[in-house]
Structure formats: structure tokens, C-alpha cells
Steps between C-alpha positions, in 0.01 A plus 500: 500500500703823520318779313786728404752754623478579874476863608668423832861607538680186597872429504660297223558126592817396681714205389294239689176638364652512152594134525147426611365681188727284280359189662144624454571587138648152448184350643287711267352695788497843350244632751726391782801662336305820461394503861862416605628818328582422140366838373743681733800290432840676446826317437678385817876453559415191707356326193700364214473654150262232367260526794490884464445468121215252542330719751544810293359328187196373701449840662522676169257251324254552792518888488463493119193275528349723770566805268340325203200413706457860613525616135238246398262605778554867414409418140193311599382800712555724201301274273213486753459879462445481132 
């Protein structure tokens, strides 16, 4: 399972990779989609509006979930110090 945001500076996915991410998401393989570049996705002219919108929604949900997890972990660390 993918743990969270990567610190490596990788390029955003190209159209072929973005289509692969859509397939992985359709199969319910979130880990595969993350590894394929979902967190770095940016809209592409080579994709139709629907594909771009679906990928942006999935990316935004993922990033929001990671941010929520980080907030939860930070709170847990604060509570441990009490």
C-alpha cells in the first residue's frame, strides 16, 4: 500500500499514463493509480473534459485524504505529550 505523498520530484503523467490511471481507478486499484502518478495529475489537452474532470476529482480527494491524515497524526502526537 502506498503510504502518502512522495518527496521525489517526478513529472506529471502524460496522456497514456493518465488513461492508465483512469483504468486503475475503474478497477478500484487506488494504490496502482497513486503509483502511476495520480497525485501529480494536471489536466491534459489530449484528454476529453470528462476524463480530465474525473482525474482531477480523484486527485483532489486523494490529496484531501492525505492532508486529513496528516492533521490526525499531528493531533495524536500533540495528545501524546499531554
